N, C-alpha and C positions, 0 to 999 in steps of 0.2 A: 668525676670530681664535682662538687657543689660549689658554685660561685656565690660569693657574698654580694647582696645588692643593698645599696644604701637606701635611705628613706627617698632621696631625690630620684633614684632609678626606679623605684616602684612607683612613685607619683607620676613620673613621666610615663611608664607603661600604662597606668591607668587612664591618664588624659589622652593618650594616643588611641587607646582602646575606645573611649567615649566621643571620640571626633564624629560629628555627625548624628550623635545620640544612640544610646544602647542601653540594655537592661543591666542590672546588677550582676546577674548570673554571666553573662557575656564578658563583663569587665573582669570578674573573678577568673574566668578561664584564660582569658587573653593575657592577664597580667600574672598568671599563675600564683593566685593567692588563695589562703584559707578563708572561710567565711568570717572569722573573728577578724583577721587582718582586714579583709574588705570592708567591714563596718567600721574599723578605726580609720583607715585611709579616706573612706567616703566622707566622714564626718569632718575630717581636717581639711579636706579638699573643697567642700562645700562651705564650710565656716570661712574660708580664706577666699572665696569668690572664684575659684579656679574651675569649678564643676557647678551646675545648676541641676536641680531635679524638677522635672515636668510632672506634676501629679496627675494631669488627665491622661498621660500615655504611659506613667510609671517608668520613665527613662531619664537617664543622666546624660548631659551634654557638655561637652568642654566649652567654656566660656572664652570671650575674647582675652581675658587676663590669662586663662589657662593656655591658651594658643601661643601668647607671647612667652609664657614660662617655658613651654616646649621648645620654642624656636631659640631661647637663650641657652637652655641645657643643650641642644644639639650643637650650638656654635661652641660651646664651652668643651663639648665631648671632642670636638675637632683638635682642640689644643691639648687636651690632657688624655689622648687615647693611649692604650697600653703599648701599642706600636711604637709610637713616639717615645715614650718613657724607656722602652726596652733599647731602642736604638741610641738614645742619648746616654744611658747607663752604660752600654757596651763600649761606646766611644770613650767614655771617661775612664773605664776599667782598662782598656787597650792602652791609653796614653800613659797611664801610671807605670805600665809594665816595661 
């Protein structure tokens, strides 16, 4: 089954992949993206200051702002995890019966 990923999920995976600096190709493979998706997201992330490009080494690196974004996404993920939602939904359904 193919899982739908939100734009936030994809951006987070790219920022994780670029932690410490890496190439476009490695980001593309680690985040499971096509080349056209990669170009679109790289542009969006660099324009918003979450990723920076180093011309001398031709690598992308997650910025401090990108690291804060990742931290917030991970925190939110703890509260909105599928396991939590499933447990709450089951509890509500059982109480209705």
